[in-house]
DSSP file (Angstrom, degrees, kcal/mol; ACC not computed):
  #  RESIDUE AA STRUCTURE BP1 BP2  ACC     N-H-->O    O-->H-N    N-H-->O    O-->H-N    TCO  KAPPA ALPHA  PHI   PSI    X-CA   Y-CA   Z-CA
    1    1 A M     >        0   0    0      0, 0.0     4,-2.1     0, 0.0     5,-0.2   0.000 360.0 360.0 360.0 -45.0  126.8   62.5  117.6
    2    2 A F  H  >  +     0   0    0      1,-0.2     4,-2.5     2,-0.2     5,-0.2   0.888 360.0  54.0 -61.4 -38.7  128.1   59.3  116.1
    3    3 A S  H  > S+     0   0    0      2,-0.2     4,-2.4     1,-0.2    -1,-0.2   0.889 107.7  49.4 -63.9 -40.6  128.6   57.8  119.5
    4    4 A V  H  > S+     0   0    0      2,-0.2     4,-2.2     1,-0.2    -1,-0.2   0.920 112.8  46.7 -66.0 -44.3  125.0   58.5  120.6
    5    5 A L  H  X S+     0   0    0     -4,-2.1     4,-2.5     2,-0.2    -2,-0.2   0.898 112.0  51.1 -64.7 -40.5  123.6   56.9  117.4
    6    6 A R  H  X S+     0   0    0     -4,-2.5     4,-2.3     2,-0.2    -2,-0.2   0.929 111.4  47.1 -62.7 -45.4  125.8   53.9  117.8
    7    7 A N  H  X S+     0   0    0     -4,-2.4     4,-2.1     2,-0.2    -1,-0.2   0.877 112.0  51.0 -64.6 -37.4  124.8   53.4  121.4
    8    8 A L  H  X S+     0   0    0     -4,-2.2     4,-2.2     2,-0.2    -2,-0.2   0.920 110.2  49.2 -65.3 -43.7  121.1   53.8  120.5
    9    9 A L  H  X S+     0   0    0     -4,-2.5     4,-2.5     1,-0.2    -2,-0.2   0.899 110.4  50.7 -62.6 -41.5  121.5   51.2  117.7
   10   10 A I  H  X S+     0   0    0     -4,-2.3     4,-2.5     1,-0.2    -1,-0.2   0.906 110.2  50.1 -62.3 -41.9  123.1   48.8  120.1
   11   11 A A  H  X S+     0   0    0     -4,-2.1     4,-2.0     2,-0.2    -2,-0.2   0.894 111.1  48.7 -64.8 -40.1  120.3   49.3  122.6
   12   12 A I  H  X S+     0   0    0     -4,-2.2     4,-2.3     2,-0.2    -2,-0.2   0.933 112.6  47.4 -66.3 -45.7  117.7   48.7  120.0
   13   13 A V  H  X S+     0   0    0     -4,-2.5     4,-2.2     1,-0.2    -2,-0.2   0.916 111.4  51.1 -62.6 -43.2  119.4   45.5  118.7
   14   14 A A  H  X S+     0   0    0     -4,-2.5     4,-1.9     1,-0.2    -1,-0.2   0.891 109.9  50.5 -61.7 -39.4  119.8   44.2  122.2
   15   15 A S  H  X S+     0   0    0     -4,-2.0     4,-2.1     1,-0.2    -1,-0.2   0.908 109.7  50.0 -65.0 -42.3  116.1   44.8  122.9
   16   16 A L  H  X S+     0   0    0     -4,-2.3     4,-2.7     1,-0.2     5,-0.2   0.888 108.2  53.2 -64.6 -38.8  115.1   42.9  119.8
   17   17 A V  H  X S+     0   0    0     -4,-2.2     4,-2.4     1,-0.2    -1,-0.2   0.912 109.5  48.8 -62.7 -42.4  117.2   40.0  120.7
   18   18 A L  H  X S+     0   0    0     -4,-1.9     4,-1.4     2,-0.2    -1,-0.2   0.902 112.4  48.0 -64.5 -41.1  115.6   39.7  124.1
   19   19 A V  H  X S+     0   0    0     -4,-2.1     4,-1.0     2,-0.2     3,-0.2   0.936 112.9  47.4 -66.5 -46.4  112.1   39.9  122.6
   20   20 A V  H >X S+     0   0    0     -4,-2.7     4,-1.0     1,-0.2     3,-0.7   0.903 110.3  52.2 -63.2 -41.4  112.8   37.3  120.0
   21   21 A S  H 3< S+     0   0    0     -4,-2.4    -1,-0.2     1,-0.2    -2,-0.2   0.800 103.4  58.7 -66.8 -26.6  114.4   34.9  122.5
   22   22 A A  H 3< S+     0   0    0     -4,-1.4    -1,-0.2    -3,-0.2    -2,-0.2   0.800 107.2  47.8 -69.6 -27.5  111.3   35.3  124.7
   23   23 A W  H << S+     0   0    0     -4,-1.0    -1,-0.2    -3,-0.7    -2,-0.2   0.678  91.5 105.2 -83.1 -18.2  109.3   33.9  121.8
   24   24 A A     <  -     0   0    0     -4,-1.0     2,-0.6    -3,-0.1    51,-0.2  -0.300  68.5-132.9 -69.4 146.5  111.6   31.0  121.1
   25   25 A L        -     0   0    0     49,-3.6    51,-0.1    51,-0.1    -1,-0.1  -0.879  22.2-134.3 -99.2 122.2  110.6   27.5  122.1
   26   26 A T     >  -     0   0    0     -2,-0.6     4,-2.5     1,-0.1     5,-0.2  -0.303  19.8-114.1 -73.6 161.5  113.4   25.7  124.0
   27   27 A L  H  > S+     0   0    0      1,-0.2     4,-2.6     2,-0.2     5,-0.2   0.898 118.2  51.5 -61.0 -41.2  114.2   22.1  123.1
   28   28 A Q  H  > S+     0   0    0      2,-0.2     4,-2.4     1,-0.2    -1,-0.2   0.917 110.0  48.4 -63.6 -44.0  113.0   21.0  126.5
   29   29 A E  H  > S+     0   0    0      2,-0.2     4,-2.4     1,-0.2    -2,-0.2   0.915 112.9  48.4 -62.1 -43.2  109.7   22.8  126.1
   30   30 A A  H  X S+     0   0    0     -4,-2.5     4,-2.5     2,-0.2     5,-0.2   0.922 111.7  49.0 -63.6 -44.5  109.2   21.2  122.7
   31   31 A A  H  X S+     0   0    0     -4,-2.6     4,-2.4     1,-0.2    -2,-0.2   0.907 111.5  49.7 -63.0 -42.0  110.1   17.7  123.9
   32   32 A D  H  X S+     0   0    0     -4,-2.4     4,-2.2     2,-0.2    -1,-0.2   0.922 111.9  48.1 -61.9 -44.4  107.6   18.1  126.8
   33   33 A R  H  X S+     0   0    0     -4,-2.4     4,-3.0     2,-0.2    -2,-0.2   0.924 112.6  47.7 -63.3 -44.9  104.8   19.3  124.5
   34   34 A V  H  X S+     0   0    0     -4,-2.5     4,-2.5     1,-0.2    -1,-0.2   0.918 110.5  52.0 -64.1 -43.0  105.4   16.5  122.0
   35   35 A A  H  X>S+     0   0    0     -4,-2.4     5,-2.0    -5,-0.2     4,-0.6   0.908 115.0  42.5 -60.1 -42.2  105.5   13.8  124.7
   36   36 A R  H ><5S+     0   0    0     -4,-2.2     3,-0.5     3,-0.2    -2,-0.2   0.922 113.2  52.3 -68.7 -44.3  102.2   15.1  126.2
   37   37 A Q  H 3<5S+     0   0    0     -4,-3.0    -2,-0.2     1,-0.2    -1,-0.2   0.883 122.0  30.1 -61.9 -40.0  100.5   15.5  122.8
   38   38 A Y  H 3<5S-     0   0    0     -4,-2.5    25,-0.4    -5,-0.2    -1,-0.2   0.384 102.0-126.0-100.3   3.2  101.3   12.0  121.6
   39   39 A D  T <<5 +     0   0    0     -4,-0.6    24,-0.5    -3,-0.5     2,-0.2   0.957  69.1 129.3  48.0  57.0  101.2   10.4  125.1
   40   40 A A      < -     0   0    0     -5,-2.0     2,-0.4    -6,-0.2    22,-0.2  -0.776  63.9-105.8-135.7 172.7  104.7    9.0  124.3
   41   41 A K  E     -A   61   0A   0     20,-2.4    20,-2.8    -2,-0.2     2,-0.4  -0.894  35.1-121.0-105.3 132.9  108.2    8.8  125.7
   42   42 A V  E     +A   60   0A   0     -2,-0.4    18,-0.3    18,-0.2     3,-0.1  -0.607  28.1 179.8 -75.7 126.1  111.0   11.0  124.2
   43   43 A V  E     -     0   0A   0     16,-3.2     2,-0.3    -2,-0.4    17,-0.2   0.844  66.7 -14.8 -92.4 -43.8  113.8    8.8  122.9
   44   44 A S  E     -A   59   0A   0     15,-1.5    15,-2.7     2,-0.0    -1,-0.4  -0.983  57.3-169.0-155.8 160.6  116.0   11.7  121.6
   45   45 A A  E     +A   58   0A   0     -2,-0.3     2,-0.3    13,-0.2    13,-0.2  -0.963  14.4 154.3-155.2 136.3  115.9   15.4  120.8
   46   46 A H  E     -A   57   0A   0     11,-2.0    11,-3.5    -2,-0.3     2,-0.4  -0.966  33.8-118.3-154.2 168.0  118.2   17.8  119.1
   47   47 A T  E     -A   56   0A   0     -2,-0.3     2,-0.3     9,-0.2     9,-0.2  -0.925  26.3-177.0-116.0 135.6  118.0   21.1  117.2
   48   48 A I  E     -A   55   0A   0      7,-2.9     7,-2.9    -2,-0.4     2,-0.5  -0.819  21.8-130.3-121.8 165.5  119.0   21.7  113.6
   49   49 A E  E     +A   54   0A   0     -2,-0.3     2,-0.4     5,-0.2     5,-0.2  -0.982  27.0 174.7-118.8 126.2  119.1   24.7  111.4
   50   50 A R  E >  S-A   53   0A   0      3,-3.0     3,-1.7    -2,-0.5    -2,-0.0  -0.990  70.1 -13.0-133.9 124.4  117.5   24.6  108.0
   51   51 A D  T 3  S-     0   0    0     -2,-0.4    -1,-0.1     1,-0.3     3,-0.1   0.856 129.6 -52.9  54.6  38.2  117.2   27.5  105.6
   52   52 A G  T 3  S+     0   0    0      1,-0.2     2,-0.4    -3,-0.0    -1,-0.3   0.542 117.9 109.1  78.6   6.5  118.2   29.9  108.5
   53   53 A R  E <   -A   50   0A   0     -3,-1.7    -3,-3.0     2,-0.0     2,-0.4  -0.921  66.3-127.4-118.2 143.3  115.5   28.6  110.8
   54   54 A R  E     -A   49   0A   0     -2,-0.4    20,-2.4    -5,-0.2    21,-0.5  -0.720  26.9-174.0 -88.4 135.5  115.9   26.5  113.9
   55   55 A I  E     -AB  48  73A   0     -7,-2.9    -7,-2.9    -2,-0.4     2,-0.5  -0.997  19.5-138.8-132.3 129.9  113.9   23.3  114.1
   56   56 A H  E     -AB  47  72A   0     16,-3.1    16,-2.7    -2,-0.4     2,-0.6  -0.777  15.8-157.7 -86.7 126.2  113.7   20.9  117.1
   57   57 A V  E     -AB  46  71A   0    -11,-3.5   -11,-2.0    -2,-0.5     2,-0.5  -0.928  14.1-176.3-107.8 116.5  113.8   17.2  115.9
   58   58 A I  E     -AB  45  70A   0     12,-3.0    12,-3.2    -2,-0.6     2,-0.5  -0.956  13.4-158.8-122.4 123.0  112.2   15.0  118.5
   59   59 A R  E     -AB  44  69A   0    -15,-2.7   -16,-3.2    -2,-0.5   -15,-1.5  -0.866  19.4-176.0-100.3 131.8  112.0   11.2  118.3
   60   60 A I  E     -AB  42  68A   0      8,-2.8     8,-2.2    -2,-0.5     2,-0.5  -0.871  25.6-138.7-127.2 158.2  109.4    9.5  120.5
   61   61 A L  E     -AB  41  67A   0    -20,-2.8   -20,-2.4    -2,-0.3     6,-0.2  -0.977  27.1-147.9-115.7 115.6  108.2    6.0  121.3
   62   62 A T    >   -     0   0    0      4,-2.9     3,-1.9    -2,-0.5   -22,-0.1  -0.247  29.3-103.8 -78.5 169.0  104.4    5.7  121.4
   63   63 A R  T 3  S+     0   0    0    -24,-0.5    -1,-0.1   -25,-0.4   -23,-0.1   0.759 122.4  60.9 -62.9 -24.0  102.5    3.4  123.6
   64   64 A D  T 3  S-     0   0    0      2,-0.1    -1,-0.3     1,-0.0     3,-0.1   0.452 121.8-107.4 -81.5  -1.0  102.0    1.1  120.6
   65   65 A G  S <  S+     0   0    0     -3,-1.9     2,-0.4     1,-0.3    -2,-0.1   0.642  74.1 139.7  84.6  15.4  105.8    0.7  120.3
   66   66 A V        -     0   0    0      2,-0.0    -4,-2.9     0, 0.0     2,-0.5  -0.787  46.2-141.7 -96.0 132.8  106.1    2.9  117.2
   67   67 A V  E     +B   61   0A   0     -2,-0.4     2,-0.3    -6,-0.2    -6,-0.2  -0.831  26.6 179.8 -92.7 127.4  109.0    5.3  116.9
   68   68 A R  E     -B   60   0A   0     -8,-2.2    -8,-2.8    -2,-0.5     2,-0.5  -0.909  23.1-139.3-126.2 153.4  108.1    8.6  115.3
   69   69 A T  E     -B   59   0A   0     -2,-0.3     2,-0.4   -10,-0.2   -10,-0.2  -0.965  18.9-170.6-113.0 127.3  110.0   11.7  114.5
   70   70 A V  E     -B   58   0A   0    -12,-3.2   -12,-3.0    -2,-0.5     2,-0.5  -0.968   8.1-154.5-119.8 131.5  108.3   15.1  115.1
   71   71 A R  E     -B   57   0A   0     -2,-0.4   -14,-0.2   -14,-0.2    -2,-0.0  -0.915  11.9-174.3-108.4 129.8  109.7   18.4  113.9
   72   72 A V  E     -B   56   0A   0    -16,-2.7   -16,-3.1    -2,-0.5     2,-0.1  -0.984  27.7-120.5-126.1 124.6  108.8   21.5  115.8
   73   73 A P  E >   -B   55   0A   0      0, 0.0     3,-0.8     0, 0.0   -18,-0.2  -0.423  17.2-148.5 -61.2 133.8  109.8   25.1  114.7
   74   74 A A  T 3  S+     0   0    0    -20,-2.4   -49,-3.6     1,-0.2   -19,-0.1   0.649  89.0  64.0 -80.1 -14.7  111.8   26.7  117.5
   75   75 A D  T 3  S+     0   0    0    -21,-0.5     2,-0.4   -51,-0.2    -1,-0.2   0.266  92.8  71.7 -96.7  13.0  110.6   30.2  116.7
   76   76 A R    <         0   0    0     -3,-0.8   -51,-0.1     1,-0.1   -53,-0.0  -0.942 360.0 360.0-127.1 150.2  106.9   29.6  117.6
   77   77 A R              0   0    0     -2,-0.4    -1,-0.1   -53,-0.1   -53,-0.1   0.342 360.0 360.0-107.0 360.0  105.1   29.1  120.8
C-alpha cells in the first residue's frame, strides 16, 4: 500500500513540474520579447533568484544609444 501511494505521489509531483515548466519563460524568449518591445539590441541577459522567484535581467541598447535594464518575471508568459 505504501509503495502505491509513494508512486502516485511521485507521478503527481512530476506532472506538476512539467506543467509549471511549460508556463516558464526562458531567458531567450524574454530577451527576444524585450528587444522587440523596445526596438533595441540586447547587450546582456541573465537570470537571478529573488525571494524564491526567478527574474530575467536584460540589458538593452536603444536606438537612441541609451542602455536600459529590464526585469521580466520568469514564471509568466
